[in-house]
N, C-alpha and C positions, 0 to 999 in steps of 0.2 A: 504494500500499498505505500505510494508517495504521498507528497504533500500535496500535489496538484489534485489528488482525490480525497482531500479531507479538509475540513474545518478545523481553524485554528482558535484557541482562546487563550490569550494572554492574563497571567495572574500576575501583576508586577507587586512586590513584596521588599519595602523598604528593609534592607538588612540592617543598616544602624539602630535600628528602634528595638531589634533585639540583640544587638552586639553585645558581648560579654568578653571580660578580659581572657586572653588566649591560656595565660598560666591557670587560672580558674578552670578553664575546661577541661586542662589535661592533670588537675588533682585527683588523687583519689578518691572514688565514690565509698559513700558511706556503706557500710554492711547493710545487707537486706533485713537482717533481724533488728535494724537499730531504727527503719524506717517507722514514722510516727503513725499511727492510726487516723483517719479522717475524723471529722465532728459529725455529729448525726448517728440516728439510730442505727441506719443501713451503713455509712460511710464509716463507723467504727471499727467494723471487721471486714466490710467488703468492698472490694473494687474490682468491676467486671470488664471483660473484654469478649469479642466474637459473639454477642448475642446470645452468653450464658454458656457457650461453649468453652470458656475459658477462664479462670479464675486467679485474681491475684488477691491472696488473702493474709491480712496480717497476722492471723493466726498461725501463720507459718513457723512463728517462734516455736510451736509446738509441734513443727514437723506435719502440720497437717494441712490439708487440701478441702475443707468443707468436711464432707463425708468421706472424702477419699484420702487415702494417703498419696505422699509424693510419688511414689512409684505407681501408683493407680493412674494420676494423673497425667505423668508423662506417656504412658501407654495410650491414653484418652487422645492426647494431643498428636501421638503419633498416628492413632488411625484416624483422626481427622484429617490429617495431611494428605494421607493415602485418600480418602474421600474425595478432597478436592483436586487432587492430583488427576483421580479417575474422571470428574467432571469436566477438566480442561484439558486433558491427556498431555498435559506440558506443566512446567512449574513456573513459566513466564509469559508475558506476552509483548514487552517492550523489544525493539528490533536491535537487541545485544548480542544475537548468537554468533554472530561471526567475529565478534570482538572479544568473545569469550573464548572462543575455537583458537582463535589466532595466539592469544595469549598474552599475559603481561596485563589483564584487567583486573581490577581491585573491586570486589562486591562487598557489600554491607546489608544485612537483614536485621531491622530492627525488630524487636519482640520476639526474638529466636525461640523460646520456650525451650524445648529440650533440643533443638538445634538440627531438626529432620531435615528442613529444606537447605540448611547451609551445608550439611555433610553431603546430601545427593548431590547438589549443584558442586561442590569440591571434586566430588568423584567423576562428575561429567564432563567437565572443565578442568583437567589437571593443569593446565598452562597458566591458569589465572588462580588469584586467591580471593578468599571469602572469609568475611569475619561477621560472626554473630553476637549480638548484644542483647542483653534482658537484665531487667532490675533484680529478678529472681533467677538464681542460679542452677535451672533444671538441667541445664546441657553438660554434656561431658567433659572431661578434662583428659580423659586417657582414650586410646585407639581411634583417634579420629585422624583424618587425612592430614598428609603434611599440610597441604597449602590451604588449612582450615585452622581457625581459631576462635575462641568466644570469650568475650569480655562481659563483666558486670557492671552496667551504668545504666541511668536512668536519662532519657532523652530530655525530659523536662529540666534537669540540670544541668544540661549541656552535655554534648558527645565529647569523648576525649580524643578527636582527631581534627587536625589541622584544617582549614578552609582547601576546598579543591582536591579533595583526596580519593573518593570513588568514583569510579565508572558507571556504577550501576547500584542503586539504593532499592531494598524492596521492604514493604511492610504488608502485613497480610491479616484481615480479621480483628482489626485493633478499633475500628470506628469508635466502640463505646469504652475504650480505655481513657480517654480524655474528654473532659469537657469542651465546649466551643471555646473559651477563651484559650485553653491549653494547647487545642490545635493551633492557635494564632501565634504559639511559640514552636510548637513541633515542625509544621512545613518549613519556616524559614531555618530550622535548624537541619532539617534533611538537605535544603537547598544550598545551605554553608557548605557542608562536607562533601556536596557533589560536584564532580568536575564540571567545567564549561564545555557543552555538547554531551555530558554524561545522561542518564535517564532515571526517573523516579518512578516506580509503580507501586498502585496499592490494590490489594483486591479486598471486597467486601461482600457481605452477603445482606440481602433485604431482611426486615423483621417481619414482613408482612407473609403469610401462607397463603398460597392460591388454592380454592377449592376447599377450604378450611370448616372445619365443623366446629360446632358450640364449645366443645371442651379446648380444641387447638386455639379459638379466638379468646376463652378465658385466659388460658396460660399465656398466650402473647400481651394481651392486655395489661395483665398484672405485671408482668415483666418490663412493660414500659413504664409502669407505675414505680418501679425500685430505680429505674434508669433515670427517670425524672426528680426524684427524691435525692439521687446522688447527683444529679446536674450532669449527668452523662450526655453525651453526644450521640443520639441514636439515628441521626439523619444523616443521610448520603445524598451528596450534591449530584444529581443523574446527568446534569448538564454537561458535565465532563468525563462520562464515562467512554470507555473506548470497544469493549468486548462484553457480552452477556451470554451466559448460560442459564438453562433451566434445570434443576435437579429434582426429580420424583422421589417421594419420598414413601417407603413402605415395600413388602416382599413382593407385592403386587408387580413393582416395576423391575424386578430381577437383582441383581448381586449388587449394583449402585444403589437402587432405593433400600435394600437391606442394609447396607452401610450408613445410609441417611438416617434411616430411623433409629438405629442403635445409637449414632452419633448424638442425635438429637434428644432421645430420652435421657441417655447419660448427662446430656448437658443440664436438663432441667433437674434431674436427681442432685446435680453437683450443686446448684442454688435451692437446695430444698429449705434452708433455714432462713434466710428472707423472704421467700415466697411464702412459706407456711404463716410467717409473722405477719405479711402484709395482707393476705388472704384472709386470716384469723381461721384457719384450719387445722387439725391436727396432723401430723407427720403422715400417719396411715393412710388419712383422707388424700392427701395429697400424692401418696403412692398409687392410690387408686386412680386419681386424676391422670396421671402420666400413664398409667395401662391403658386407660380409657384413649387417651391421644393415640397412642400406637395402635388400636383398634380402629380409631375415627379415620386415621390417614388411609388404612386399607379401603375402608368404604368410599370415600370421598376423592380417592386418587389424588392427594394432597402434592403440590410441590412448592419449591420456593426457587427464587432468583439469585444468582451471584454475579459480580462484575468486576471487570479489572480495568483501570484506568491509568494512564501512565503519560508522563510527559517528559521533555527535554529541558534541561539547562540551557539557556542561550547566553548572548553576550551580556556583560553586566558593565556597570559604572562602580564607582567607589561606594556609593551607597544604596545602589539598586540592583536587584537580581529579578530577571523574569523566569517564570518556570512555563514553558510552552506546552499545553496539554493538546496533545493530536486525538482527533475524534474523527473515525471514518465518517465518510459523507452518507453511507447507508443507513447510519443511524437516524438521519432525518428525514430520510424517505417513509 
């Protein structure tokens, strides 16, 4: 797809507004065990991302992820990666394959979790280097490819990299990890560490299920109330999306649908604590609702949508950086 076949949207970001001391950017980051809990009933213990499919939980001080152990959470995130890889049949959409194959490219994944995407990419493109960062160290430190490494860092505190470091920056399923105000800090920080001519890609899922039944609607609406209580950003700017995929949910849709319903039900189970509090129901009743959800998607042939959107960092001045979002003309038809 050439630029002549695309419509471009320019988002100008003034870098000096978010400029911080470079020495501070490179400072050591605080241990995850010392991260303060947010205020509020929900914020005290919970910070969500990926529509409930991933959890940043400050009760990790006791090595717990909600009702899950850390090992269980790692396995769940690994299965989730395989689900979305099956949906897309690849790991990215930005036009960087040639650069990665030629070698010498530097790639960064934000919110890498157990590092599944980073490790797969490192194995596929052995002449390029890959770095995964996350505020919670779920990623491995041993038995990883030589061209991959992981760092513990919180993008909101600034990334420990110099300007114009990476050729490709990837972030997936983190739309609700930040408030709208926080996104105004995250985007410029990603742009800062991306080289001129480099690419930034996001992958996100919709919160709306299609052909949903009453139980599915109840769960989704309740979860959106949780996000609202936390001031999380559950909205996706669809004006800049570039590619879309639909995923059917349930065994009726074959192996992919089976993976999807398993991932989603485990996601609902992972947020049982705040959801039962919000819905004012007992844990057993919540389990029954999840079981009904699993049956409902089979009856209604429920599905959800997933997007990837990507942009290229174009020429900059000393105070302004422009992020060029490439959108296929077919999306407007």
